Structures are given as structure tokens and as C-alpha cells.
N, C-alpha and C positions, 0 to 999 in steps of 0.2 A: 504494500500500501504506499509506504514511504516513497519507494522508486516511482510509483504511478504518479504521485503529487509532484515528484521532481520533472517527470516527462511533461505533465500538463504546464508546470511552471515553465519549462524550456519552451514549449509551444507558444505560450502566452507572450514570453519574451520576443521571440521572433515575430510574432503578429505586432507587438509594439514597435518593433524596428521597422518592419515593412510599412506600417502606417504612418509613422514619422517621416520616413523617406517620401511616401506618396504626397504626404501634406507639404513637405518642402518643395516638391516639383509641381504642387497644385494640380494633382492627378487624382481620379477616383481610386480608392484604395481596393476595390473590387477585384481588379486584374491582377494587383500585386499580391493579394492574399491567395488567389486561385494558384499563380504561378508558384508562389511560396510553398504551398501545400503539395504541388507536384514534385518540387525539388527534393523534399523530404519524403518520408514514409518508408514502406518495406524495403525499397531499392536503395536507400540512402546509407551512408556509412556511419559507423560509431566512431566517435572521436573522443578518446578518453573517457571522461565520466558523462559525456553528452552523447545520448542515444537518440539520433534523429530518425530512427524507423518508427517510433512511437507504437511499438508492438502491444504493450501492455495498457496504454492508455487510449488506443484507437476507439474503443467503444464509448469511453467516457467523453472523449472530444467530440465524437459524431453526436452523442446525446446533448451535449452542450450546444452544438450547433442546431440541433432541432428546436431547443429553446430559443435560440436566435431568430429562426424563422417564425416563431410564435410572436415575440415581440415586435418584429418588423411588421408583421401583418396585422397585429393588434393597434399598432400606432397607425398605421395607414387607414385602418377602418375608423379611428377616431377623427381622421382628417376628411371623412366623407361628410357631406350635407345631406341628409337622407330627403329633405324636402326639396332641394334642388335636384337630387338623383331622380325622384319620382317625376318632376317636371321634365326631365331630359330622358325619361324612360324610352320614347320612340328612338330618339337618336342613339341611345346606347344599344338598343336592340338590333337596330340597323348596322350600325357600326361594327358591333360583335359578330353579327351574321355574316358581313362582308368579309371581316377579318378571318374568322374561322374557316368560311367556305372557300376562299380564295387561296390560302395556305393549304388546306386539305386537298383540294384539286391539283395544286402544284405538286404536292407531295405524292400523290397517286400517279400523276404523270411521270415523274421522276423515277419512282419505284419501278414501274413498267419499262421505262426507258433504260435503266441499268439491269433489266432483266431479273428483278427479285420476283420470287413467287407471290402469291397472293396475298397470304397472311403477312408475309414479311413487307409487302407494299403497303398494307394497312397500317401496320405499325410505324413504318417511315411516315406516312401521311399524319398520323396522330402527332409524331415527334415534332414535325414541322409546323403543326397547328397551335402547339401550347406554348406561350411565353412564360418567362420565370417572374412569378408574382413577387418573389422575395428580392430579386435584383432590380426590377422595375421600380418597387417601393424605395429600395435603398438609393437608387439613382435620383429619384424625385426628391428625396430627402436631401442628399448631398449636394445637388444642384439647386436646392431651394426653390423648386418649382411646384409645390404643393398648392401655391395660390394662383397658378397660370390659368388662362382662360380654357386651356385644352384638357387639364388634368382631371376634371370631373369625367370628361368622357374617356380618357385613357384608363382610369379606375373602373369605371362601368364595363368597358370592353374587357379588362382583365378579368372582372367577375363573371362576365358572360363566357368567357374563354374557359374559366375554372368549372363552370357549369357544364360547358361541352366536354371538359375532361372528364367529369363524373359520369356522364352519360357514355362517352367513348370507353372508359376503362370498365364499366359495368357491361357493355355489350361484347368487349373483346375478351374480358375475363370469362363470360359465358362460352363464347366460341373456343377460346384456346385451353382453358382450364377445366372445362366441364362442370362449371358450378351452376349457375342460372341458365341452363340451355333452353328453356322454354321462353318463348315470348313474353308469357304473363309474368314469370319470373323477372325478366329484364325489365318490364314495364313497372312493376312493384318496386324494385331497386331505385330506378331512376326517379319515380314519384316520391319516395321517401326523401332523397336528396333535394329535390326541388322544394317539397314541402317544408323541409328543415330550414332552407335558405329564406323561404317566404315568412315563416315564423319570426325570424329576426328582424325583417323589414317591418313587420306588424308590430312587434315590440318596441322598435325604435320610433315608430309613429304613434303609438297609442300608450304606450305605458311609462312614458317619460315622467310624470308626476311621482309614479310609484319609485322608480328607480332614483330620483332625486331624494326621496324620502329615506330609502335603504342606504344610501351613501352619505347621508348627512352625518358625517363622522368627524369630530374635531381633531383627533389625534392622527397625524400623519403616517404613524407607525402602523396603528390599526387599520386605517384606511387602505394602505398598500397591501397589508396582508389580505384583507377582504377581497380586493380587486384581483390581485394575482392569483388567489386560491381559485377564484371564480373563472379565470382565464384558463388556468391548466385544467380544471375539471371540464370545462365546455370543450376545450380541444380534444381532451381524451373522450369525452362522451360522443363527440363527433365522429371519431374514429369507429366506434361500435355502430354506427349507422351508415358506414362505408362513404362518409363525407370526409375529406382530408383534414387533417388536425389543424393545418395552416389556415384553411377556409373557415373553420370553427372560430379561430382566434380573429380573423378579419371580421366575420359576422358579429362577435361579441363587442368588437370595437366600435362597429357600426351601430349596435344597440346603444351604447354609451355616447354617441357623438352628438346627440341633441340635448343631453342632460347639462345641467348647470355645473357639473363637475368634470367636464370634458377636458377643460384647460388645465385643471389641477392633475388630472390622470396623466395628460401628456408630459407635464413638466416633470413628474416623478417617474415616467416610464423611459424618457430618453436615454439616461445612463446606461440602462439595462439593454435598451435596443441596440445602443451602439457596441457595447462590449460583446454581448452574445451574437450580435449580427455578424461581427468580424470573425468570431470563432467559426460561424456556419460556413463563410466562404472559404476559409482556411481548410476546414474539414472536407468541404466539396473537392478541393483540389488534392487532398491527401488521398481522396479514393481513386484518383487517376494515375495509372502507371503509364509514363510517357514512352516507355519501351514498346507498348502494344499498339500504338497509334498508326505506325507506318503502313499497314496493310490497307487501312481505309481512307487514306490521304486524300486521294483524287475524288472518290465519291463524296466525302465529307465536304470538301471545298466546293463541289458543284452544287450540294445542298444549300451551303452557306450563301452563295450568289443568288440563288433562287429565292431564299428567304428574305435577303435584303431587298430585292426588286419587289416580291410580294409584299412585305411590310409597308414599304413606301407607297405603293399603290393603294393597299388597303387603308393606311392612314390618310391619304390624300382624299379618297372617295368619302370615308366616313367623316372627316373633318369638314369638308365642303358641304355634306349633306346637313351637318349640324349649324352651317352658317359661320364657321370658323375661317380666318384667314389662311392663305397658302402657307404661311410661315408656321402657324400653329398646327395645321395640317401635317406638315413636314415633321414638327416635333413628335406628333402622334406616332407616325411610322417608324422614327427613329428610337423612341422610347420604348415601345413594346416589342423591339426586335430581339433584346437578350433572350437566351435560353438557358435553362438551368435545371432545378431540382424535378419538375414536373416532366421534362423531356426524359430525365434518367429514369423516372418512374414508369413511363410507357415503355422505354427500352427494355427495362428490367422484366416487364411481363412478357415480351417477346422472348427474352433470353430464359426465364422460368419455364415457358412452354416448349423449350428445345428447338427454337427456330434457329436460323443461321448464326454461327458463331461471330460472323462478321459484324453482327448488330452492336456488339459491346464496344469494339475499337472505334466503330462509326459514331456511336452515341456520345463517347467520351471526347472524341475530337471535334464533332459538330458543336457540342455544348461548350467545349472550351474556347473555341474561336469566338463564338457568338457572346459568351459570358464576357469575354474581353473586349470584342469589338463592339457590342451594343452600347456598353456605357461611355466608350471613347466616342461614337458616332453622335451620340446624345449631347455629349459635352461640347462637340464642335458643331452643333446644329446650325449656328449662324453662317459660318462659311459654307457649309453644306447647302443650306437654303439659298444664299448668294449665288453658288454656282448653278443650282437647279433654276433659279430665277433668270439668270442669263440664257440659259438654254430654252426654256419654255415662255419666257417673257410675261410671267403672270402679272407683274406690276412694274411701271416704269418708276414710280416713286417708292418710298419706303412704306410697307404696310404698317398701319397702326393698329396694334391689339395688345393685349395685356400679356402676351407671351414673353419671356425673358430667355435669351439665349437660344 
């Protein structure tokens, strides 16, 4: 146990060093932490008392990373305005449908183009269709874009994408793993997921006075114990209903977003969000062995290029339909481009079902490239928009909107 604590301490020290370097370079810490995780792990050397393989502590670091996802999603749920979200419902459904449909069709076409069998092609299409909620949330926070004109639509599209993921996983699990093979069983599973999400929207709209009373706690110590206990319980309970624990955290944040205590919760949760969130991205990199990536390099690069094109196109269609500027619409496509934890979940389903071994290195490389490239492109959205504007001549004058960067 003592050695495990030392290993975790070593990992945290490496995370701190990488974070300081990223800050000095004015860079998103996400790519730094993912690459850092890849450089260490099972294939890394042991130097003196420092064991960079993190063998004993791997499960603990992974668990701390899961906590990081919960805090990231909980915080981003607090940033939602449910009333505005309801008003923007039609735009979100349209944008989410365009986003999922366009990426899924591109994935199907690409899978058949590289001669993958049917089930592998469906898995590829699913992987290309799901953005990383954790990375998108982190990027919005890091770049201080939570108040931008396009952010509500981005969050709504991500929530819609997560709903698609729940449906996709339910259907593919039935097909591949022999669980809910009947149409009725699949419909029940999907209905439970959708009903669970709807419940939190209703709570956020109707139960605010009750939540205000329950959270009217003077002591910060007791207040944070109550909120965090509820967060972990709801996240865990969500898993029992086959709704991702991260989505449960997002929905709980959503339920608290309209209470008079939301700003107090945000203030208290920020240090936990930043600390555990950093561990998540490090642990994600820790799970990738760079020596296995070569076999799938060209196929992954092709999928990345198609994803960039598909996301920019989907973001432009969704944003313009919602009445947003070309600049804000470009931000949408760039922000939702990152791939991460959910793409890995889809790939793992295919791997567990005994599909092509190539899925593992393909998913690792595809996610790695977009987990690094997505935040970088989002950060550089100003020059990217300027370049696109020169080509398509959307506006001769500078567009006036609320989006920043």
C-alpha cells in the first residue's frame, strides 16, 4: 500500500509538471496529459525508486480518472440554463440529428470503403459519431467559452449525442453480445434511458423550490458532503439503469442549475474538477500502448480527416439553422470534434464481441489524434475561421456575435 501511494504521488507530480509547462506555453493541458500518460505505463522503464510503469496503482489512477469525468460533467451540467435549453429544443434536436446522422453515414461509407465486415463497419460508424463529452467540457472551461452564444447549442448537441450513444450501445450489445436480442427488449432498454433523462429535466423545471430548501445548509463542510454524496450516488445508480455514470453526473448538475445554490456549488466544485479532471486525461493516455499503433495508422488518419470535414459541416449546418453567425457555427464544428472516452467504449464493445483485432489500435490512434487535435483546433478557431472566410467569403466585414476566439 505504501508503494502504491508513492506511485500515485509520482503520477501526480508528473501531472503537475506537465500542467505547469502547458500553462507556461499557454496551451491546453489535455494533449500534454494524454501524451504524458502514453510515455509512461507498462512499457516504461524503472529508474531507481521511481517506477513509471504504475503497475500497482493503475486501477486506482483509473478510478480517480473516473471521478474526474464525474466532476467535469457535473460542472458542465451546472452551466446549463434549462429554461433557455427548452426554448432552444428544436435547434438542439435538429443540430444533434444532423451531427449524428452525418458522422454515422460517413463512418458507414468509410467502413465499407476499407473492406470491413458489417459489424465492424457499424462499430466504426458508432465510433465516428460520438464526441468526447469530457474533453468538450474541459475545452469550454479552459478557453472560457461557457458564456458564448454557441455554447448552449454545443452542450445540447453533446447531450443529444450521448442519447444516441445509449441507443447505439443498447442495439449493438443486443446484436453482438446476445443480451437483449428481441426488438421489445431493446425498446425497453432505450425507453428507460430516455425516461431517466427526461426525469431530470422535469426536476430542473418543477422541483427547484424543493431543492432550494433541501440545500439551504449554512456550513460549507456539510453542504459539500451532501452535494457530493448525492452526485456519486446518482452517478452509480445511473449505471444500474444502463445510463453512463458520466451522463448521470451531467443530469444531476442540470437539475441543480436553476437553484439559488448553483453558483455556490460551482465555486466549491472547481478545485475538484480541475484536479481529478487532470488525472482522467493522464489515465486515458496511460491506457494507450504506443507500440501497437502502427498497424492502423493509415486507416485511422483517413477516419480523422473525414471526421474533421464532417464535424465542420455539421457545425455549420446546425449553427446557421439556429441563427448563429458563421464564426459561431465554425466554433461548434471545431469544439465537438474531440473523441475520447465514449469512442473507446464503443470500440471495446466490438473487441469484447471478438471482432477484428485491428479495432483496438485503430480506436487508440483515432482517439489520440483527435483528443490532441480537437482542443488545438478549437483554441485556434479565430485563424481557422479567417481562413475559411477567405475561401467561402461569408462576410466582408467582421461578423458581430458573442463568440470569443
